[in-house]
N, C-alpha and C positions, 0 to 999 in steps of 0.2 A: 553535558547532553540534556540538561533539564529543559532548556528551550527547545531542543530538537524533539523531545518527546511530547511537549505541548503541541508542537507542529504536527506530530503523528496523530494526536487525538483530534485536532481540528480538521485535518485532512480526512481522517476516517469517518468522522461525522458527516462531512460533505459527501463522501462516497456513499454512505448509507442513504442520505437524502436523494442522491441521484440514482440509487439502486433500483433496478427493475423489480417488480413483483414477480419475479421470474417464474496507508493505513493506518497448552505446552505439555508436550509430553514431559516425562521426567528426565530425559536424556537429550543432549544436543543433537544426536543422530537423527531425531525426527525432522529437523530442518533439512538435512541432506536427503532424506526420503521425500520431502515435500518439494524438492527442487524440480520434480517432474509434474508440478501442480497444474499444468496447462489443461489437463482433462478434468480437473475438479471444478466444483462450483465456487463462486466467490464466498458464499457462506462458509464452506469448508476451509478455504484459505484464510478467511478472516478469523475463524476460530483458532486456527493454528497460530496466527499472529497474536491473538489474545493470550494463548497459552504460553508462548515464548516471552511475552511481556511479563507475565506473572513470575516465570522462572528468573528473568532478569531482575525484577524487583527484589526477590529473595536473595539472589547473588549479590546485588548491590548493598543490601543491608549487611550481609556477612562481610563484605569488603570494607565497609565503613567501620565495623566493629574491630576487625583484625588490624586495620590501619591505625585506629586509635590505640590499640594495645601495643603495637610496634612503636608508635610515637611516645608512648608512656614508658615502656620498659626497655626498648632498644636491644633486646637480646637476640641471639642468633635464631632461637626457636620462633620468637615473635616475628622476626623478619621473614623467615621461611613461610610461616603461616600467612603473613600479609601478602607475600608474593603469590602463593597458591590461590588466595582469595581474589587477588587482582586478575590473575589468569582466568579464573572462572567467570568473573564479572565481565571482562572484555570479550570472552567467547560468547557469553549469553547476550551481550549487547549487539554483537555482530549478527547473532541468530535473530534478534528482533528485527534488525534492518533487512536481513534476507527474507524473512517471512512476510514483512511488510511489502517489500518490492514484489514478491510473488503474488500476494493478494491483489496488489495494484495491477499486475499483469493479467491476472485472471479477470479482474473487473473490466478492463478494456476489451478483453476477448468476448465478454458477455454483453458489452454495450451495444445499443441500437444506433443506427445511423452513422457509425464511424466507417469511413472508407477502408477497404482492405489494405491499400498501400500505406495509409496512415497508421493503421493498427500494426501491421508488420514492422514498420519502421520504429515505432515506439517500443514494441516488444523486443526487438533486437537490442535497442539501447538499454532497456531494463535488464535484459539478460547479461549484458556486459557488466552492469553494476552488481548484479547478483554474483557473477563470477569473481569480481574484485573483492567483495566482502567475504566470499567463501574462502578465497586464497588467504586473505588477511587473517581470518579466524583460524585457519589451519596452521599459520606460522606463529601464532601467539605463544603456544607452549614452549617454543624453542628460545624464547627470550631468556637471557642469562641473569638479568638483574631487574630490580624495580624501576631503575632508570630506563632500561630498554622497554619495559612495559609502558612507561609514561610516553615514550616516543611512539609506540604502537597506537596508543590511545589518541594522541594528537593527530596522527596520520589518518585514523578512521574519521575523526571529527572533521578534518579538512576535506576528506573525500565526500562526507555527507553533505557539506555545504555546496559542493559542486553538483550534487544529485537533486537538490531542491528545485532548480528550474525544470528539470525533466519531469518531476512529480507534478508540478503545476501545469506543464504542457499536456501530460496525460489527462489530468482532470479537465482541462479546457477542451480537449478533443472529445471526451465523454459528454460534457455539457453541450458542446456544439452539435454533436451527433444527435442528441435528444431534441434539440431545437429544430434541426433539419427534419427529423422524423415527424415531429408534431406539426411542423409547417406543412409537410406533404399530406399528412392526414387531414388537416384543416382545409387545404386546397381541394382535396378530393371530395370532402363532405360538402364544401361550398359549391363545387361544380355540380354535384348531384342535386342539390337544392335548387340551383339556378336552372338546370335542365328541367326539373320537375315544374318549376314556376312557369317556364316557357310553355311546357306541355299544357298546363292549366290555362294559361293566357290565350292559347289558340283553340281552346275547347269550344265547340259550337253549341253544345247542349246547355240550355239556360240554367239548369240546376247545378251545373259544374263550372260555370264561368265566374270570373271575378266581377264584382260590381265596378262601376266607374270610379267610385270613391276609393 
């Protein structure tokens, strides 16, 4: 997932650049609470993503440590601890994805120039992915072995690859919306200037008329 998280960072930087001046609590439940984030601002949703990322980093470090201990000692206790650490790491990784998608959904809700039909269509698809990763996260603790957890991890990685096109489609819609908005503003300003120039051009008073030059 290292490459995926680099993708996270690059995308979120892009989101912030596009952002209007208007992608961790201590428990995974915060993501469940944030799954109604549609009424929150992008700043709030992005902060939740950052928090979940910090929790994931901590869980990943613990997972690497317990994995190394199990590989070294091979005891039942070390295996159980490695499995518990793996469960925690995979749960928090799914939480990162969920919070990222929710931040993305909130961002498109706040974006200017995006047509309602386009926004709703993208949000429905994002919600589907949030639902998938939520279900996946909730089934992780039921894995019986480390091998089962490895399969769960591969399944999530495969799903994430299929989400990539959707993410860039959302970002493209946000960028396109801003271009359309700025184009409309430019056209409106240009129209006002043109009309004012015509008014001045037809002015009869000498002190207000343009020179021939």
